[in-house]
C-alpha positions in Angstrom: 124.1 93.4 271.0 120.3 94.3 271.1 118.7 92.9 274.1 115.5 90.8 274.3 113.2 93.9 275.4 114.8 96.2 272.8 113.6 93.8 270.3 110.2 93.7 271.2 110.0 97.4 271.8 111.0 98.0 268.1 108.1 95.6 266.9 105.7 97.2 269.3 106.5 100.6 268.0 104.8 99.8 264.6 102.5 96.9 265.8 101.1 97.5 269.3 99.4 94.0 269.2 102.7 92.0 268.7 102.8 88.6 270.0 105.4 89.4 272.6 105.7 85.6 273.9 106.4 84.4 270.4 109.4 87.0 270.0 110.7 86.3 273.6 110.4 82.4 272.9 112.4 82.7 269.6 115.0 84.8 271.1 115.8 82.5 273.9 115.7 79.5 271.9 118.1 80.8 269.1 120.4 82.3 271.7 120.5 78.8 273.5 121.2 76.9 270.2 123.8 79.0 268.8 125.5 78.9 272.3 129.3 79.9 272.1 129.4 79.9 268.3 131.5 82.9 267.0 131.5 84.9 264.0 134.8 85.9 261.8 134.6 89.2 263.7 134.9 87.4 267.1 131.2 88.5 268.1 128.8 85.9 269.3 127.1 84.3 266.4 123.6 85.0 267.8 124.4 88.8 267.0 123.7 87.9 263.4 120.2 86.7 263.5 119.6 89.3 266.0 120.8 92.2 263.4 118.6 90.4 260.7 115.6 90.7 262.8 116.4 94.4 263.5 116.7 95.0 259.7 113.2 93.4 259.3 111.7 95.7 262.0 112.8 98.6 259.8 110.7 97.0 257.1 107.9 96.8 259.8 107.2 93.1 259.0 104.8 90.7 261.1 105.8 88.8 264.2 106.4 85.6 262.3 108.9 87.4 259.9 110.9 88.5 263.0 110.9 85.1 264.9 112.1 83.5 261.4 114.9 86.0 261.4 116.1 84.9 264.8 115.7 81.3 263.9 116.9 81.3 260.3 120.2 79.8 260.9 119.1 77.2 263.7 118.5 74.1 261.3 121.5 75.0 259.3 124.1 75.5 262.0 123.0 73.9 265.2 121.3 70.5 266.1 117.9 72.0 265.8 115.5 70.2 263.5 112.5 71.0 261.4 110.2 69.1 263.5 111.4 70.6 266.7 111.0 74.3 265.0 107.3 73.1 264.1 106.5 71.9 267.5 107.7 75.0 269.4 106.6 77.8 266.8 104.4 76.2 264.4 104.4 74.9 261.0 104.1 78.4 259.3 107.5 79.5 260.8 109.0 76.1 260.3 108.2 76.1 256.7 109.9 79.7 256.1 112.9 78.4 258.2 113.1 75.1 256.1 112.9 77.3 252.9 115.7 79.6 253.9 118.0 76.7 254.7 117.4 75.3 251.3 118.7 78.8 249.9 121.7 78.5 252.0 122.6 75.2 250.6 122.0 76.1 246.9 124.8 76.0 244.6 123.9 77.5 241.2 126.5 75.6 239.3 125.8 72.1 240.2 123.8 69.5 238.4 123.2 67.1 240.9 119.8 65.7 241.2 119.8 66.3 245.0 120.5 70.2 244.2 117.7 70.3 241.8 115.4 69.1 244.4 116.7 71.8 246.7 115.8 74.3 243.9 112.3 72.8 243.7 111.5 73.0 247.4 113.0 76.6 247.5 110.6 77.8 244.9 107.6 76.0 246.4 108.6 77.6 249.8 108.5 81.1 248.2 105.4 80.4 246.3 103.9 79.6 249.6 105.3 82.5 251.6 107.2 85.3 250.0 108.8 86.1 253.5 111.4 83.5 252.5 112.9 86.0 250.1 112.6 89.1 252.5 114.2 87.4 255.3 116.9 86.0 253.0 117.6 89.4 251.6 118.0 90.9 255.0 120.3 87.9 256.0 122.7 89.0 253.1 122.4 92.5 253.8 123.7 92.1 257.3 126.6 89.5 256.1 127.6 92.3 253.7 127.9 95.0 256.3 130.3 92.8 258.3 132.2 91.4 255.3 135.4 93.1 256.4 136.3 90.4 258.7 136.3 87.7 256.0 139.3 86.6 254.0 139.8 88.5 250.8 139.0 85.9 248.4 135.9 85.1 250.2 134.8 88.8 250.5 135.4 89.1 246.4 133.2 86.0 246.0 130.4 87.2 248.2 130.5 90.6 247.2 130.3 89.6 243.3 127.3 87.1 244.1 125.7 90.1 245.9 126.2 92.4 243.0 125.2 89.8 240.3 122.2 88.2 242.1 121.1 89.8 245.5 120.8 93.5 244.5 119.2 92.9 241.4 116.6 90.5 243.3 115.9 93.1 245.8 115.6 95.8 242.9 113.1 93.3 241.0 111.2 93.0 244.4 111.0 97.0 244.4 113.3 97.4 247.5 115.5 100.2 246.2 116.9 101.3 249.5 117.9 97.5 250.0 119.3 97.3 246.5 121.3 100.5 246.8 122.9 99.7 250.1 123.8 96.1 248.7 125.4 97.7 245.6 127.4 100.0 247.6 128.8 97.5 250.0 129.6 95.1 247.1 131.2 98.0 245.2 133.3 98.9 248.2 134.9 95.3 248.2 135.0 94.8 244.3 136.7 98.0 243.5 137.9 99.7 246.7 139.9 102.4 244.8 137.1 103.8 242.7 134.7 103.5 245.8 137.1 105.6 247.9 137.6 108.2 245.3 133.7 108.6 244.6 133.0 108.7 248.3 135.6 111.4 249.0 134.3 113.4 246.1 130.7 112.9 247.6 131.9 114.2 250.9 133.6 117.3 249.4 130.3 118.1 247.4 128.3 117.9 250.6 130.4 120.4 252.1 130.9 122.5 248.9 127.1 122.6 248.1 125.5 122.7 251.6 124.3 126.1 251.1 123.0 125.4 247.7 121.2 122.5 248.7 119.9 124.4 251.6 118.6 127.2 249.3 117.0 124.8 246.7 115.1 122.9 249.8 113.7 126.0 251.1 112.8 127.7 247.8 111.1 124.5 246.6 109.1 124.3 249.9 108.2 128.0 250.0 106.9 127.9 246.2 104.8 124.8 246.8 103.4 126.2 250.2 102.5 129.4 248.5 100.4 127.4 245.9 98.8 125.6 248.8 100.7 122.3 248.5 101.8 120.9 251.7 104.9 119.0 250.7 108.2 117.5 252.6 111.1 118.4 250.6 114.3 116.2 251.3 117.8 116.3 249.6 120.1 113.4 248.8 123.3 112.7 247.1 123.4 109.8 244.7 124.9 106.4 245.8 128.7 105.7 245.0 127.6 102.6 242.7 125.1 104.6 240.5 127.8 107.4 240.2 130.2 104.8 239.0 128.0 103.1 236.5 126.9 106.5 235.3 130.6 107.4 234.6 131.2 104.0 233.0 128.2 104.4 230.7 129.0 108.2 229.6 132.7 107.7 229.6 133.4 110.8 231.4 135.5 111.9 234.4 134.0 112.2 238.1 134.5 115.9 237.8 132.3 116.2 234.8 129.2 114.9 236.4 126.9 117.7 237.3 123.7 115.9 238.8 124.8 114.1 241.6 122.5 116.0 244.1 118.7 114.9 244.2 115.4 116.2 246.0 112.5 114.2 246.8 109.2 116.1 246.9 106.6 114.0 248.9 103.0 115.2 248.5 99.6 114.2 249.8 97.9 113.1 246.4 98.4 112.1 242.9 97.0 115.6 241.6 99.4 117.4 243.9 102.2 115.6 242.2 101.3 116.9 238.9 100.6 120.4 240.5 103.9 120.3 242.0 105.5 119.6 238.6 104.0 122.6 237.1 105.2 124.8 239.6 108.7 123.4 239.4 108.8 123.8 235.6 107.2 127.2 235.7 109.9 128.7 238.3 113.2 126.8 237.3 114.7 125.9 233.9 114.2 122.3 232.9 117.0 120.1 231.4 115.5 118.7 228.2 115.0 115.1 227.9 115.3 114.4 231.6 111.4 114.0 232.3 109.9 110.7 233.0 106.3 109.9 234.2 106.6 106.6 236.2 103.2 107.5 237.8 101.3 107.1 234.3 103.5 104.1 233.4 105.1 102.4 236.6 108.1 100.5 236.4 107.8 96.5 236.4 108.5 96.4 240.1 105.6 98.8 241.1 108.0 101.9 241.4 105.8 105.2 240.7 107.2 108.7 240.6 107.7 111.6 238.4 111.5 112.4 237.5 112.6 115.8 236.3 115.9 117.8 236.3 116.1 121.5 236.8 118.9 124.0 236.7 119.0 125.4 240.3 121.0 128.2 242.4 124.7 128.5 240.9 123.4 126.7 237.7 123.8 123.5 239.6 121.6 120.7 238.1 119.3 118.9 240.6 117.3 115.7 240.0 113.8 116.0 241.4 111.5 113.0 242.3 107.9 113.9 243.0 105.6 111.2 244.6 103.1 110.7 247.3 103.7 109.2 250.7 102.2 105.8 249.7 104.5 105.8 246.4 107.6 106.6 248.7 106.7 103.7 251.0 106.4 101.2 248.1 109.6 102.8 246.5 111.7 102.1 249.6 110.3 98.9 250.9 109.1 97.1 247.6 106.7 94.2 248.3 107.3 94.4 251.9 105.1 97.9 251.9 101.9 96.0 250.9 99.2 96.2 253.6 98.1 92.7 252.8 101.4 91.4 253.8 101.3 93.1 257.2 98.1 91.6 257.8 99.3 88.1 257.6 97.9 87.4 254.0 100.8 85.1 252.8 98.8 83.8 249.7 101.0 84.6 246.8 98.0 85.1 244.3 96.5 87.9 246.7 100.0 89.5 247.0 100.4 89.3 243.1 97.1 91.1 242.8 98.6 94.1 244.6 102.2 94.0 243.5 103.5 93.4 239.8 107.0 92.9 241.3 106.2 89.2 242.0 104.7 88.4 238.7 107.8 86.6 237.5 107.3 83.9 240.2 103.8 82.8 238.7 105.4 82.0 235.7 108.3 80.0 237.4 105.9 78.0 239.4 104.1 77.1 236.1 107.4 75.5 235.0 107.1 73.1 237.8 104.7 71.1 235.9 106.5 71.2 232.5 109.0 68.3 233.2 109.0 65.1 235.2 112.8 65.0 235.6 114.8 67.4 237.5 116.8 68.2 234.5 113.7 69.3 232.9 112.7 71.2 236.1 116.1 72.8 236.2 115.8 73.9 232.7 112.9 76.0 233.1 113.5 77.4 236.6 117.2 78.4 237.3 117.4 82.2 238.0 114.4 83.1 236.1 114.7 86.4 237.9 115.9 88.8 235.3 114.4 89.9 232.0 117.2 91.9 230.4 120.1 89.6 231.2 121.0 85.8 231.6 123.7 84.8 234.0 125.6 81.5 233.0 128.3 79.9 234.6 131.7 78.2 233.6 132.5 74.7 234.7 134.5 76.2 237.5 131.9 78.4 238.7 132.6 81.8 237.1 129.6 83.9 236.5 129.1 85.5 233.1 126.3 87.9 232.5 125.1 88.3 228.9 122.1 90.0 227.2 119.1 88.1 226.5 119.4 86.2 223.2 122.9 85.4 223.6 124.4 82.3 222.4 127.5 80.1 223.4 129.5 82.0 220.8 129.0 85.3 223.0 129.8 83.2 226.1 133.1 82.2 224.5 134.3 85.6 223.5 133.0 87.0 226.9 135.7 84.7 228.4 138.2 85.6 226.0 138.8 86.5 222.2 141.0 83.4 221.7 138.4 81.2 223.1 135.7 82.6 220.8 137.9 82.5 217.9 138.7 78.9 218.4 135.4 77.7 219.6 133.9 74.7 217.5 131.2 73.5 219.8 129.5 73.8 223.2 128.1 71.9 226.1 125.2 73.3 228.1 124.4 71.6 231.3 126.4 68.5 230.1 124.7 68.4 226.9 126.1 69.1 223.4 124.0 71.7 221.5 124.3 73.8 218.4 126.2 77.1 218.6 122.8 79.0 217.7 121.3 77.7 220.9 120.1 80.8 223.2 121.5 80.5 226.7 119.1 80.7 229.9 119.9 82.0 233.2 121.8 79.6 235.5 123.1 77.3 232.5 126.5 75.9 232.9 128.4 76.4 229.6 131.6 74.5 228.4 133.3 75.9 225.4 134.9 73.1 223.0 137.9 74.3 221.1 140.1 73.5 218.4 143.4 75.6 217.9 143.1 75.2 214.3 139.7 76.8 213.8 138.6 80.2 212.9 135.3 81.9 213.0 133.0 81.6 210.0 131.4 84.9 208.7 128.0 83.7 209.4 128.8 83.9 213.2 128.1 87.6 213.3 124.5 87.2 212.5 124.3 84.6 215.4 126.1 86.8 218.1 124.3 89.0 220.1 127.1 91.2 221.8 129.2 93.8 220.3 132.4 92.3 221.5 131.8 89.0 219.8 130.5 90.8 216.7 133.6 93.0 216.5 136.1 90.1 217.2 134.4 87.8 214.4 134.5 90.6 212.0 138.3 91.1 212.7 139.0 87.4 212.4 137.2 86.8 209.4 138.9 89.9 207.7 142.3 88.5 208.9 141.4 85.1 207.2 140.2 86.6 204.1 143.4 88.8 204.0 145.5 85.6 204.4 143.6 83.6 201.8 144.0 86.7 199.5 147.6 87.0 200.3 148.2 83.3 199.4 146.4 83.7 196.2 148.0 86.7 195.4 151.6 85.4 196.1 150.9 82.3 193.8 149.4 84.4 191.0 152.5 86.7 190.9 155.0 83.7 191.3 153.2 82.3 188.3 153.3 85.2 186.0 157.0 85.8 187.0 157.7 82.1 186.0 155.8 82.3 182.9 157.6 85.5 182.0 160.9 84.2 183.0 161.7 87.2 185.3 162.5 88.0 189.1 161.7 91.0 191.0 164.1 92.0 193.7 162.6 94.0 197.0 163.0 97.4 195.4 161.3 96.3 192.3 158.5 94.7 194.2 158.0 97.9 196.2 158.3 100.0 192.8 155.7 97.5 191.5 153.4 98.0 194.5 153.6 101.8 194.4 152.6 101.8 190.5 149.5 99.9 191.3 148.6 102.1 194.1 149.8 100.2 197.2 152.0 100.8 200.0 154.2 97.5 200.0 154.3 93.8 199.1 151.7 92.5 201.3 149.0 95.1 200.2 149.9 94.4 196.7 149.5 90.5 197.1 146.1 91.0 199.1 144.6 93.3 196.5 145.7 90.8 193.6 144.3 87.9 195.6 141.0 89.7 196.0 140.8 90.6 192.3 141.3 94.2 192.8 144.1 94.2 190.3 143.6 92.3 187.1 146.0 90.0 185.7 146.4 92.2 182.5 147.4 95.3 184.7 149.8 93.3 186.7 151.5 91.8 183.8 151.7 95.4 182.3 153.4 96.8 185.3 155.7 94.0 185.7 157.1 94.4 182.1 157.5 98.3 182.8 159.2 97.7 186.0 161.6 95.2 184.2 161.9 97.7 181.2 160.3 95.2 178.8 158.1 96.2 176.2 155.9 94.0 173.9 152.4 93.9 172.7 149.7 91.3 173.6 146.5 90.0 171.9 143.4 90.8 173.7 141.2 87.8 174.4 137.5 88.6 173.6 135.2 87.6 176.4 131.2 87.6 176.8 130.2 91.1 177.6 129.3 91.3 181.3 125.5 91.9 182.1 126.4 93.9 185.5 128.4 97.0 185.7 130.9 95.3 188.4 132.0 92.8 185.6 130.4 89.5 186.5 128.4 87.6 183.8 126.1 84.7 183.9 125.9 81.6 181.7 122.8 80.0 180.1 123.8 76.6 181.5 123.6 77.4 185.2 121.4 79.5 187.5 123.7 79.2 190.5 126.8 81.0 189.7 128.2 84.1 188.0 131.7 84.4 186.6 134.4 87.1 186.1 137.5 86.4 183.9 140.6 88.2 184.9 142.1 90.4 181.9 145.0 87.9 181.5 144.8 85.0 183.7 147.4 82.3 183.2 148.1 82.7 179.6 149.5 79.5 178.3 148.3 78.3 175.1 145.6 76.1 176.5 144.2 78.8 178.6 143.9 81.1 175.8 142.2 78.5 173.6 139.8 77.7 176.4 138.9 81.5 177.0 138.4 82.1 173.3 135.9 79.3 173.5 134.1 80.9 176.5 130.6 81.9 175.9 127.0 82.3 177.3 126.5 78.4 176.6 129.7 77.0 178.1 128.7 74.3 180.0 129.4 74.1 184.1 130.0 71.1 186.4 130.7 71.0 190.1 133.8 69.0 191.5 132.9 65.7 193.0 133.2 66.9 196.7 130.3 69.5 196.1 130.0 73.2 196.9 127.6 74.9 199.3 126.7 78.5 199.7 129.4 80.1 201.7 132.2 78.5 200.0 134.6 80.5 198.0 134.9 79.2 194.4 137.5 78.8 191.7 136.5 77.9 188.2 138.8 75.9 185.9 138.5 75.7 182.2 140.6 73.8 179.6 139.6 73.8 175.7 136.5 71.9 174.6 135.6 71.4 178.3 133.1 72.6 180.9 133.9 74.9 183.6 134.6 72.8 186.7 133.7 74.7 189.9 135.9 73.8 193.0 135.7 75.1 196.7 138.7 77.0 197.5 139.8 74.4 200.1 139.8 71.5 197.4 143.0 69.3 197.3 142.5 69.3 193.4 143.5 72.9 193.0 146.9 72.3 194.2 147.3 69.6 191.5 146.3 72.3 188.9 148.9 74.9 189.9 151.3 73.8 187.3 149.0 72.9 184.5 148.2 75.3 181.5 144.5 76.0 182.6 142.2 79.0 182.8 141.5 80.2 186.4 138.0 81.8 186.6 136.5 83.9 189.5 133.1 82.3 190.5 130.6 83.8 192.9 127.2 82.4 194.1 123.9 83.7 192.4 121.1 82.1 194.3 119.0 85.1 195.0 115.4 83.5 195.1 116.8 79.8 195.6 117.9 80.3 199.2 115.7 77.6 200.5 117.0 74.7 198.1 119.4 72.0 199.5 123.1 71.6 198.1 124.9 68.3 198.1 128.4 68.0 199.4 130.6 65.0 200.7 132.2 64.5 204.0 134.1 61.7 205.3 135.2 60.4 208.9 136.6 57.3 210.6 134.2 55.5 212.9 134.7 52.4 215.3 133.5 49.0 214.0 130.7 48.3 216.5 127.0 47.9 216.4 125.2 51.1 216.2 127.8 53.3 214.6 126.0 54.1 211.6 122.9 54.8 213.5 124.8 57.2 215.8 126.4 59.1 212.8 122.9 59.0 211.1 121.3 60.6 214.0 123.9 63.5 214.7 123.5 64.2 211.0 119.6 64.3 211.5 120.0 66.3 214.6 121.5 69.2 212.5 118.7 69.0 209.9 120.7 67.6 207.3 119.7 64.7 204.9 121.9 61.9 203.8 121.9 61.4 200.0 124.2 58.7 199.6 126.7 56.5 201.5 130.1 54.5 200.8 131.4 52.4 203.8 135.0 51.0 203.6 136.7 48.8 206.1 140.0 49.8 206.5 140.9 47.8 209.5 139.1 45.2 211.6 138.3 48.0 214.1 137.7 51.0 211.9 135.6 51.8 208.9 135.7 54.9 206.7 132.3 56.3 206.0 132.0 58.8 203.1 128.5 60.6 203.2 126.9 62.7 200.5 124.6 64.9 202.5 122.2 67.9 201.6 122.6 71.2 203.5 121.4 74.7 203.0 124.6 76.6 203.4 128.1 76.5 205.0 126.7 77.2 208.3 124.6 74.0 208.4 127.5 72.1 207.2 129.9 73.5 209.6 127.2 72.4 212.4 127.3 68.9 211.0 131.2 68.5 211.1 131.5 70.1 214.6 128.6 67.8 215.9 130.3 64.8 214.4 133.6 65.6 216.0 132.0 65.5 219.2 130.5 62.2 218.6 131.9 59.1 220.6 134.0 56.8 218.5 134.1 59.3 215.4 137.5 60.6 214.4 139.0 62.4 211.4 135.8 64.2 210.4 136.2 66.6 207.3 134.9 67.5 203.8 135.9 64.7 201.5 138.7 64.8 199.1 138.0 64.5 195.5 139.3 60.8 195.4 136.8 60.0 198.2 134.0 61.8 196.4 134.5 59.9 193.2 133.5 57.0 195.0 129.9 58.1 195.0 127.6 58.5 191.8 128.0 61.9 190.0 124.9 64.0 190.0 124.0 67.2 188.0 124.7 70.1 190.1 124.0 72.8 187.7 120.2 73.1 188.0 117.5 71.4 190.1 115.8 68.4 188.6 112.7 68.8 186.4 113.4 72.6 186.0 114.0 74.1 182.5 117.1 76.1 181.8 116.5 79.8 182.1 115.9 81.6 178.8 
């Protein structure tokens, strides 16, 4: 353990005017307060704050920072108080120690008001003095260095937190040396086998390429010296974590990595950087596409350097970083490297003038005035540290990292594909929200599931992650195939029943192959998808059974599009396609003979909205009735002699209009029930057009609403939100019988609009 005079000597090495009395007093006070406390390793607890202070001396921080490092756990872990710290060491040091205590107590997944107040105090402490962050990062670094003595479960938790929060935070502050060590230490505990394999390979490389490294260093130094540039050349091997991420990103083996060796060229001035670059590119072959100029365009954390990759001795690739001494100091130490800071100027705005790395804090502090409640405060301030990712939590505290713009749908699929497929709603920080809501760092997300639910196709446009989009496409494809299979099975069954024939397994296989499909399932899916016409199916069935007969052709309107869909004058919303020989009973044939461009079209009472799959039913001397595929009325029509017609939406240019549909639900008979339901519908931006209320028991009413929505996605949002409302149950699209309780309306065209010519 470092002795008192040794600590003072370390500070005096870079600050001859150090306040020796302050450091001695902090040393003695902290040692007395921690007394006989022990760490998990068995070492005296005081060894920890002493090592934190040593880390800060490497950053060459001021006396107050070193004193805070010695004292940072006294309020948290001993009987010391803030008032006592203020009295003995001054309000400045007391404020920093108090701010660090709030960090230690911070639980990112809680929603308690007291915890929100802790977060408020933490940010205010950082806004007043950035040393709060520097001491905390040094504290975490020493904890990671001694993590071997903790229980395995605790090691994993602390390592995960370090990898997800503290290492990126150090990088955001420009402290690349600290970030690299934190990442490597966390990597060692999270994936020990990978860590061991990579470090072993690095040790081999150091021995294997020792001569190559020495040769490149000397050649670089000599070439630069010959051109009059005084340069300091050093070699380095990439860190285990950076190598692992590169292997994962490029999907290659460790042995395939060819640029694990790097060199730093430190020169006096910026013009010397570009002169050195010219010399390097003149004397060595350059790897195309590997040049980056961060001097001209610095990174967001103030990092400046020139990067290039050359092919050196033995065709060994080597990365070069060319920078000045000042750039190197900022690259390694980040905000701790700023001269203003060492002079004791802790005003946040002065520091921000010199460092871009702290620009995010100004925005976070501005959010303090946005809301008066702690909930509003948390909404704007939780973990506003990262620009490219959001970090959210499950109710049990599991951390999920997602890209910016991610929604609860992405969160659900990140947990598990089955959770994503059965997701019907979400709560963010305890509040029910639409699934299109973008997540923010620090949100606690709870996924609401329904095992009978499957994702709609429009989710693919909402999801931000490739995993979610791929899973949605797969689920939608499976749903579509299952619907097509059921429809094809029904169509084949009705045809066989009408013709009075049966097919055995061998004949089914023969039929499938004749129509270009491998088996029964593929055949029925193609039939249900409309890829096989009824006429072709009928013809092939007859050939398989050895029956020959002539059929009368039914003349239909000429399609106005190559794919065979045609429009009727009486509607502007739909297009139609008639199978070559749909159910061919007498009524069906008669109906199809009457079909022309002026055939009237109506919509079933329950209504249809864009996104619904549609079926048209036609009888002689009657309009085409359009049903959604889920309509219970269709099951009653299976055995009737009617013509079934394929229908699709044709709403190009009319995407912004609203469509009416009917929903029903049970609700408790109590004051405010109707108002609650209306509020939920309004929150989903849908409009109530009509309403019927029926008392089914003294305790429950049945509500039947006719609402106006844009499409199926909005309707799904309404249904899911109603399912989550208190006192509401059995929420669903209404049946035809329920819908008939409402007034019929004209669905075929908007009011006061002439029919298209």
